[in-house]
C-alpha positions as CSV (number, residue, x, y, z in Angstrom):
1,M,-13.4,31.2,-75.0
2,E,-10.0,30.1,-76.0
3,W,-10.0,26.5,-77.4
4,D,-6.5,25.7,-76.1
5,S,-7.7,26.1,-72.5
6,Q,-10.6,23.7,-72.7
7,W,-8.8,21.2,-70.5
8,L,-9.1,23.7,-67.7
9,W,-12.9,23.7,-68.0
10,W,-12.9,19.9,-67.9
11,L,-10.6,20.0,-64.8
12,A,-13.1,22.4,-63.2
13,A,-15.9,20.1,-64.0
14,A,-14.0,17.2,-62.5
15,L,-13.3,19.1,-59.3
16,T,-16.9,20.2,-59.0
17,A,-18.2,16.6,-59.4
18,G,-15.6,15.5,-56.8
19,V,-16.8,18.1,-54.3
20,I,-20.4,17.1,-54.9
21,E,-19.5,13.5,-54.3
22,V,-18.4,14.2,-50.7
23,A,-22.0,14.6,-49.6
24,P,-23.8,11.4,-50.8
25,V,-20.7,9.1,-51.2
26,D,-22.6,7.1,-53.8
27,F,-19.6,7.2,-56.3
28,I,-21.7,8.5,-59.2
29,F,-20.2,12.0,-59.2
30,L,-16.8,10.5,-58.6
31,M,-17.1,8.5,-61.9
32,I,-18.3,11.6,-63.7
33,A,-15.3,13.4,-62.2
34,G,-13.1,10.6,-63.7
35,G,-14.8,11.1,-67.1
36,A,-14.1,14.8,-66.9
37,L,-10.4,14.2,-66.0
38,I,-10.1,11.9,-69.0
39,S,-11.8,14.6,-71.2
40,A,-9.3,17.1,-69.8
41,G,-6.6,14.9,-71.1
42,S,-8.3,14.7,-74.5
43,A,-8.6,18.5,-74.6
44,A,-4.9,18.9,-73.7
45,I,-3.8,16.8,-76.6
46,G,-5.9,18.9,-79.0
47,L,-9.1,16.9,-79.7
48,P,-12.0,19.0,-81.0
49,F,-14.8,19.8,-78.5
50,F,-17.4,17.3,-79.9
51,A,-14.8,14.5,-79.5
52,Q,-14.1,15.6,-76.0
53,V,-17.8,15.3,-75.2
54,I,-17.9,11.8,-76.7
55,V,-14.8,10.9,-74.7
56,F,-16.4,12.2,-71.6
57,A,-19.6,10.2,-72.1
58,I,-17.8,7.0,-72.9
59,A,-15.3,7.3,-70.1
60,S,-18.0,8.3,-67.5
61,G,-20.2,5.4,-68.6
62,A,-17.4,2.9,-68.6
63,L,-16.4,4.0,-65.1
64,L,-20.0,3.8,-63.8
65,V,-20.3,0.2,-65.2
66,T,-16.9,-1.2,-64.3
67,V,-15.4,0.7,-61.4
68,R,-18.4,1.9,-59.3
69,P,-19.9,-1.6,-58.4
70,P,-16.7,-2.9,-56.8
71,L,-16.1,0.4,-55.2
72,K,-19.6,0.4,-53.6
73,H,-19.1,-3.2,-52.5
74,W,-15.9,-2.2,-50.8
75,A,-17.5,0.8,-49.1
76,T,-20.4,-1.2,-47.7
77,R,-18.4,-4.1,-46.4
78,T,-16.8,-1.9,-43.7
79,P,-18.1,-3.2,-40.4
80,H,-20.5,-1.0,-38.5
81,S,-19.1,0.0,-35.1
82,V,-21.3,1.0,-32.2
83,T,-20.3,4.4,-30.7
84,G,-21.5,6.8,-28.0
85,V,-23.9,5.7,-25.3
86,H,-25.0,2.7,-27.3
87,A,-21.5,1.2,-26.9
88,L,-22.0,1.2,-23.1
89,I,-25.0,-1.2,-23.2
90,G,-23.9,-4.6,-22.0
91,R,-20.7,-3.3,-20.3
92,D,-19.9,-4.1,-16.7
93,A,-19.8,-1.3,-14.1
94,R,-18.9,-1.1,-10.4
95,V,-21.4,0.4,-7.8
96,V,-19.8,3.4,-6.0
97,E,-22.9,4.6,-4.2
98,T,-25.9,2.3,-3.4
99,V,-28.1,2.0,-6.5
100,S,-31.9,1.6,-6.2
101,E,-34.9,2.3,-8.4
102,R,-34.6,6.0,-7.4
103,G,-30.9,6.4,-8.2
104,G,-27.3,5.9,-7.2
105,L,-23.8,6.0,-8.8
106,V,-21.7,3.5,-10.8
107,K,-18.3,3.7,-12.3
108,L,-18.7,2.9,-16.0
109,A,-16.0,3.1,-18.6
110,G,-13.8,5.1,-16.2
111,E,-16.5,7.7,-15.4
112,Q,-19.1,8.1,-12.7
113,W,-22.7,7.7,-14.0
114,T,-26.0,8.2,-12.3
115,A,-27.7,4.8,-12.2
116,R,-30.9,3.1,-11.2
117,T,-31.9,-0.5,-11.1
118,E,-33.9,-2.3,-13.7
119,A,-36.0,-4.2,-11.1
120,A,-38.1,-2.0,-8.8
121,E,-37.3,-3.8,-5.5
122,S,-33.7,-4.3,-6.2
123,V,-30.9,-2.5,-4.2
124,L,-27.3,-2.9,-5.3
125,E,-24.7,-2.3,-2.7
126,V,-21.3,-0.5,-3.0
127,G,-18.7,-2.7,-4.7
128,S,-21.2,-4.8,-6.6
129,T,-20.5,-5.6,-10.2
130,V,-23.5,-4.7,-12.4
131,R,-24.3,-4.9,-16.1
132,V,-25.7,-1.9,-18.1
133,V,-29.1,-2.9,-19.5
134,R,-29.8,0.5,-21.2
135,I,-29.1,4.2,-21.1
136,D,-32.0,6.5,-20.3
137,G,-30.7,10.1,-21.0
138,A,-27.7,10.5,-18.7
139,T,-28.7,7.5,-16.4
140,A,-27.5,4.0,-16.7
141,V,-30.1,1.4,-16.0
142,V,-28.3,-1.6,-14.4
143,A,-28.9,-5.1,-13.2
144,L,-26.8,-7.2,-10.9
145,Q,-24.0,-9.1,-12.6
146,Q,-24.0,-12.8,-11.5
147,E,-20.2,-13.1,-11.7
148,S,-18.2,-10.9,-9.4
149,G,-14.6,-10.2,-9.0
150,P,-11.9,-8.4,-11.1
151,E,-12.1,-10.8,-14.0
152,A,-15.8,-10.1,-14.5
153,I,-15.1,-6.4,-14.9
154,G,-12.5,-6.8,-17.6
155,G,-10.9,-3.5,-16.8
156,T,-13.9,-1.6,-18.1
157,A,-15.2,-0.2,-14.8
């Protein structure tokens, strides 16, 4: 191994740790990658290998202690957003085909969904505004919305 190309090995170690970091996103391997990059710099200026290892250990440790905690705090404060069918729960819909406990159709978020009522004896007529209680598979379980009219739908039906 040529000693003047040691910085390339450190660079490879940094890239490897960076790629490993993509999976867990815990910022440990990212800090190790930072230590390896700093060691690559120490190799590039000609420090002996034992000094490079010491620089790597000190730099990685310092990054783990000083940079990782605020980085983790920043990453966890991102608000959780509800997506998929879970985002439809609580939304208003418009009945387009009479809905009973056996089935029917509603227009929900611009699409037609099969629907059924939450209450067994309830029948919802065409044009009624309903609220999505839950999603069972590909069926919206709905209940009658007390307020009716265009403002109750809020443009979501």
